[in-house]
C-alpha positions as CSV (number, residue, x, y, z in Angstrom):
1,M,-80.5,104.2,-22.1
2,K,-83.6,104.3,-23.8
3,K,-87.3,105.7,-22.7
4,V,-90.5,104.7,-23.1
5,H,-94.2,106.4,-22.0
6,F,-96.7,103.9,-20.4
7,R,-100.4,104.1,-19.7
8,F,-102.5,101.1,-17.8
9,Y,-105.9,101.2,-18.0
10,E,-109.3,100.3,-16.0
11,E,-108.3,97.7,-13.6
12,L,-105.3,96.9,-14.1
13,N,-104.3,100.0,-12.0
14,D,-105.5,97.6,-9.0
15,F,-101.9,96.3,-9.3
16,L,-99.6,99.5,-9.6
17,P,-98.0,101.6,-7.1
18,K,-100.1,104.8,-6.1
19,K,-97.4,106.8,-7.7
20,Y,-98.5,105.4,-10.9
21,K,-102.2,104.7,-11.0
22,K,-104.1,106.5,-13.7
23,K,-100.9,108.5,-14.6
24,D,-98.7,108.6,-17.7
25,I,-95.6,106.8,-16.7
26,E,-92.0,107.9,-18.0
27,H,-90.0,104.3,-18.2
28,T,-86.5,104.0,-18.6
29,F,-84.7,101.1,-19.7
30,Y,-81.8,99.4,-21.1
31,G,-80.5,96.7,-23.7
32,L,-83.5,94.3,-25.3
33,V,-86.9,93.9,-23.8
34,S,-90.2,92.4,-24.4
35,I,-93.3,93.8,-23.9
36,K,-94.6,91.1,-21.7
37,D,-91.5,91.2,-19.4
38,M,-91.8,94.9,-19.5
39,I,-95.6,95.0,-18.1
40,Q,-94.7,92.3,-15.6
41,S,-91.9,94.3,-14.2
42,F,-94.7,96.9,-13.2
43,N,-96.2,93.7,-11.1
44,V,-99.3,93.6,-13.6
45,P,-99.9,89.7,-14.7
46,H,-99.8,89.2,-18.2
47,T,-103.1,87.2,-17.8
48,E,-104.9,90.0,-17.1
49,V,-104.0,92.0,-20.2
50,D,-105.8,91.6,-23.2
51,L,-104.6,94.3,-25.6
52,I,-101.4,96.2,-26.0
53,L,-101.2,99.5,-28.4
54,I,-97.5,100.7,-29.2
55,N,-97.8,103.9,-31.4
56,G,-101.2,102.8,-31.9
57,Q,-100.8,99.6,-33.5
58,S,-101.9,96.0,-31.7
59,V,-98.7,93.7,-30.5
60,G,-98.4,90.7,-29.2
61,F,-96.3,89.9,-26.2
62,N,-93.1,89.0,-27.8
63,Y,-92.4,92.6,-29.3
64,L,-89.5,93.9,-28.1
65,V,-89.9,97.5,-27.0
66,N,-87.8,100.7,-28.8
67,D,-86.7,103.7,-27.4
68,G,-89.3,106.3,-27.6
69,D,-92.5,103.8,-28.0
70,R,-95.9,105.1,-26.2
71,I,-97.3,102.0,-24.9
72,S,-101.5,101.8,-24.0
73,V,-102.1,98.5,-22.2
74,Y,-105.6,97.4,-21.7
75,P,-107.8,94.6,-19.8
76,E,-110.4,92.4,-21.2
77,Y,-112.8,94.5,-23.1
78,E,-116.8,93.9,-22.1
79,S,-118.0,96.8,-24.5
80,F,-116.4,96.5,-27.2
81,D,-115.8,94.3,-29.9
82,I,-111.7,94.2,-30.6
83,S,-111.7,91.0,-32.4
84,S,-110.3,92.6,-35.4
85,V,-107.0,93.3,-33.9
86,Q,-104.9,91.1,-32.3
87,K,-105.5,89.7,-28.9
88,L,-103.0,88.4,-26.6
89,R,-105.4,85.7,-25.1
90,P,-105.9,82.0,-26.7
91,K,-109.3,81.4,-28.1
92,P,-111.9,81.5,-25.5
93,M,-112.5,78.1,-23.1
94,R,-114.9,76.1,-25.1
95,R,-116.1,74.9,-21.4
96,P,-114.8,77.0,-18.6
97,R,-112.4,75.0,-16.6
98,F,-110.6,76.4,-13.5
99,V,-107.5,75.2,-11.3
100,L,-107.5,77.1,-7.8
101,D,-104.6,78.0,-5.4
102,V,-104.2,76.4,-2.1
103,H,-105.9,79.5,-0.1
104,L,-108.9,79.2,-2.2
105,G,-110.6,76.0,-0.5
106,K,-114.0,77.7,0.2
107,L,-114.0,79.3,-3.2
108,A,-113.5,75.9,-4.7
109,R,-116.7,74.3,-2.9
110,L,-118.8,77.3,-3.6
111,M,-118.0,76.6,-7.3
112,R,-118.3,73.0,-7.4
113,M,-121.7,73.5,-5.8
114,L,-122.9,75.6,-8.9
115,G,-121.2,72.8,-11.0
116,F,-118.1,74.3,-12.3
117,D,-115.4,72.1,-13.1
118,V,-112.7,73.1,-10.4
119,F,-109.5,71.3,-10.1
120,Y,-108.2,72.1,-6.4
121,E,-106.0,70.6,-3.5
122,N,-104.7,72.1,-0.5
123,Y,-100.9,70.8,-1.0
124,L,-100.1,72.0,-4.6
125,T,-97.0,74.2,-5.4
126,D,-96.9,77.2,-7.5
127,E,-95.2,75.1,-10.1
128,Q,-97.9,72.3,-9.7
129,I,-100.7,74.8,-10.1
130,S,-99.1,75.9,-13.7
131,D,-98.5,72.8,-14.9
132,I,-102.0,71.8,-14.7
133,A,-103.3,74.6,-15.8
134,K,-101.1,74.0,-19.2
135,K,-102.0,70.7,-19.6
136,E,-105.5,70.7,-18.8
137,K,-106.2,73.8,-20.7
138,R,-107.7,75.5,-16.8
139,C,-107.8,79.1,-15.6
140,V,-105.9,79.7,-12.9
141,L,-107.7,81.9,-10.0
142,T,-105.7,83.0,-7.4
143,R,-104.8,85.7,-4.7
144,D,-101.1,85.4,-5.5
145,V,-99.8,87.4,-8.7
146,G,-96.8,85.7,-9.0
147,I,-98.5,82.6,-9.9
148,L,-99.9,84.6,-12.8
149,K,-96.3,85.9,-14.1
150,R,-95.2,82.2,-14.6
151,T,-94.9,81.4,-18.6
152,E,-97.0,78.2,-18.1
153,V,-100.0,79.9,-17.3
154,E,-101.7,81.3,-20.6
155,R,-105.2,82.3,-18.7
156,G,-105.7,83.5,-15.0
157,Y,-107.4,86.1,-13.0
158,W,-106.4,87.8,-9.8
159,L,-109.3,87.9,-7.4
160,R,-109.9,91.1,-6.0
161,N,-112.2,90.3,-3.3
162,T,-110.7,87.8,-0.1
163,D,-114.6,87.0,1.3
164,P,-115.6,83.4,-0.5
165,D,-118.9,84.8,-0.8
166,L,-118.1,87.9,-2.7
167,Q,-115.1,86.1,-4.6
168,I,-118.1,83.2,-6.1
169,V,-119.9,86.2,-7.4
170,E,-116.7,88.1,-8.9
171,V,-115.7,84.9,-10.5
172,I,-119.0,84.3,-12.5
173,D,-119.2,87.9,-13.2
174,R,-115.7,88.3,-14.8
175,F,-116.3,84.9,-16.7
176,H,-120.0,85.7,-17.4
177,L,-120.8,82.3,-16.1
178,T,-124.4,82.9,-14.9
179,G,-125.8,80.6,-17.9
180,S,-123.5,78.0,-17.0
181,I,-124.8,76.9,-13.4
182,K,-125.8,73.6,-12.7
183,E,-126.0,73.7,-9.2
184,F,-125.7,69.9,-7.2
185,T,-124.3,68.4,-10.3
186,R,-120.5,68.0,-8.9
187,C,-118.9,66.3,-5.7
188,I,-118.1,69.0,-3.6
189,S,-115.3,67.2,-2.2
190,C,-113.8,65.7,-5.4
191,N,-115.2,67.5,-8.3
192,G,-116.6,63.9,-10.0
193,K,-119.7,64.1,-11.9
194,L,-122.9,63.2,-9.4
195,L,-125.2,60.5,-10.6
196,E,-128.3,59.2,-9.4
197,I,-128.4,55.9,-7.7
198,D,-131.2,53.3,-6.5
199,K,-130.9,53.4,-3.0
200,E,-130.9,49.6,-3.0
201,L,-127.4,49.7,-4.5
202,I,-126.2,51.7,-1.5
203,K,-128.5,50.4,1.6
204,D,-125.6,49.1,3.1
205,E,-123.6,52.7,3.0
206,V,-125.9,55.0,4.6
207,P,-127.6,54.9,8.0
208,Q,-130.9,52.9,8.0
209,K,-132.5,56.3,9.2
210,V,-131.6,57.5,6.0
211,L,-132.8,55.3,3.9
212,D,-136.4,55.4,6.0
213,Q,-136.7,59.0,5.2
214,Y,-135.3,59.7,1.8
215,N,-135.9,58.2,-2.1
216,L,-133.5,60.1,-3.9
217,F,-129.8,59.4,-3.4
218,Y,-126.8,60.5,-5.7
219,Y,-123.2,59.2,-6.0
220,C,-120.2,60.4,-7.3
221,R,-118.5,58.5,-9.9
222,D,-115.2,59.4,-9.2
223,C,-114.7,59.2,-5.1
224,G,-118.2,57.6,-4.7
225,K,-119.2,59.3,-2.0
226,I,-123.4,59.4,-1.8
227,Y,-125.2,62.4,-1.6
228,W,-129.0,62.8,-0.3
229,K,-131.4,66.1,0.5
230,G,-130.8,66.4,4.1
231,S,-131.3,69.2,6.0
232,H,-127.3,70.4,4.6
233,Y,-129.2,70.3,1.1
234,F,-131.6,72.8,2.3
235,D,-128.8,75.3,3.9
236,M,-126.7,75.0,0.3
237,I,-130.0,75.8,-1.5
238,K,-130.1,79.1,0.5
239,N,-126.7,79.8,-0.3
240,V,-127.2,78.9,-3.8
241,N,-130.4,81.5,-4.0
242,D,-128.3,84.2,-2.1
243,I,-125.4,83.9,-4.8
244,K,-128.1,84.3,-7.6
245,E,-129.5,87.5,-5.9
246,K,-125.8,89.1,-5.6
247,L,-125.7,88.5,-9.4
248,R,-129.2,89.8,-10.1
249,K,-128.2,92.9,-8.1
250,G,-124.7,93.5,-9.5
251,T,-123.1,93.1,-6.4
252,S,-119.6,92.2,-6.6
């Protein structure tokens, strides 16, 4: 039997049972175990971990734990530059792209409304989500810790909030996306890019009273859905402004 000492820091304690939160943990084990598997045995998904120090030295997920190791596990750093030590995540995404699990439909619509690239379908299995994340280099957003433990998932985040209006603020804050908001540039239904179109080209596809009342129209280049700035648009403007106000106030 081998024995190690663990300490999880900051929000990683969200995943731990009460008896382990913010405490030194003595852990016993047998055989050869990677640090990745050992961390996930505490229900902490590897996607939430950004730095592991063992006996004061930074290690990767494939490190095999030794008897007597003292292990410190940290989430993403926001206030300190740790680029000089080994990080566990791949290089940052050049363009933020996400795939959401099947329970996050309202969040998907809010994110698309703000212009974020979001893959979402309400029938996807965990396996399909992880495959999409790997093939398209997308970050998984979920309330299901199990998805984040899958080997294929390199980037992921477990949402702390259950209310979509709070989740959207949480995501923007967590991934520093405030400067990337480009509202009303994506189709809420399918995620395609929206392009302006001459109303003469769509006169047979929208009601005549709409053509009489509005001059600016947009269409989704993927699904063909047509948008105009009707009453629903002003409801969405209010929603966008509410989100921006929460971000300014630091609400999450």
